[in-house]
Residue, then its C-alpha position, 0 to 999 in steps of 0.5 A: x106669702x109662703x104656702x102653708x104646710x098642714x101637719x098630717x094625722x097620725x094614721x092609726x090601724x086597730x088589731x083587736x079580736x074584741x068588737x066591743x074594745x075595737x069600738x071603744x078605741x075608735x071612739x076614743x081615738x077619733x076625738x083627739x085632733x091630729x089621730x086618724x083612723x084608717x081601718x081596723x080588723x079582728x085578725x093579726x094576718x088581715x093587719x099585716x096587709x091592711x098596714x101597707x094598703x093604708x098607709x097606717x103610721x101606727x098599728x094597735x095591736x091587742x096582746x090576747x090571751x093567745x100571745x102566739x097569734x099576736x107575736x106571729x102577727x110581729x114576725x109577718x110585719x117584719x118579714x114584709x118591711x112594712x113601716x108602722x110602728x106597734x104599740x102593743x095593747x096588754x093586760x099586764x106586763x108579768x108575761x114573757x111574750x111582752x119582752x119578746x114583742x118588743x124584740x120582735x120590733x113592737x115600738x110601745x107597750x100600753x097596759x089596757x087600763x091606762x088613762x085615754x091620756x097616755x094612750x094619746x101620748x103613747x102613739x103620739x111619742x111611738x109615731x115620732x120614732x121614740x119608744x114607750x113603755x107603761x107610761x113613759x118615753x123610753x130612749x130605745x129598744x134597750x131601754x125598753x127591755x131593761x124598764x120593763x124587767x125593773x117594772x115586773x121585779x117591782x110587781x113581783x116583790x110587792x104584789x101592787x097592781x099598775x093602778x096601785x102603783x100609779x095611785x102610790x105615784x099619786x100619793x109621793x106627789x102629794x095629791x089628794x084622794x079628790x085629786x087622785x080620784x078626778x085623775x083616774x076617773x074613779x070615786x073618792x071610796x074607791x081610792x080609798x079602797x086601793x089605799x087600804x090594798x096598799x097599806x096592807x101589802x107594803x105594812x104602811x099605815x099612812x101616806x107618810x109611811x107609804x111615801x118613805x117605803x116608796x123612796x126607800x124601796x125605790x118603789x117608782x124608779x123607771x116609771 
């Protein structure tokens, strides 16, 4: 009888200067089999050392308002030849420093408002050697930057937030308000409020017009 080979968990280090956020990420990730927290820190310099000492596979790196500190951490990791795949946790995509983080070797970008399932998928994708940008896998670093720029242009052009774009995608896919509320863990009234804002921004008056607008302007391309 051949010995069984156990699948090794993905070893994760959290670098986030927000104590509540660190605690929440740890709790959330520890609910998932196959994911293992090996450490956490509020300091980017410590992260450079810890990813090597703890043999982390993935670093979850918060992108603060002062993005220079996070970029310095990425530079330190690159200079140390440490083998770790970094996922940036960002508030939004508009900062040019997000693209700089990808050029410095970050393998993933996840918005802080993303659903838990998206976070788990991003971790597994990046751990497997792929790239992940705001909701989906990307082939390589160049494709990551192209996708990021497409999404930034879309948001600037139509003024939709990340959550509003996700709701547009759900509407185009034919989901009801109740289904959308369940998916994003929000109330139906909140969904209706989002749709009102979306209609006002795009000049649509109903879901059919919204779907036609999204198709005509390729609003969801690259998502």
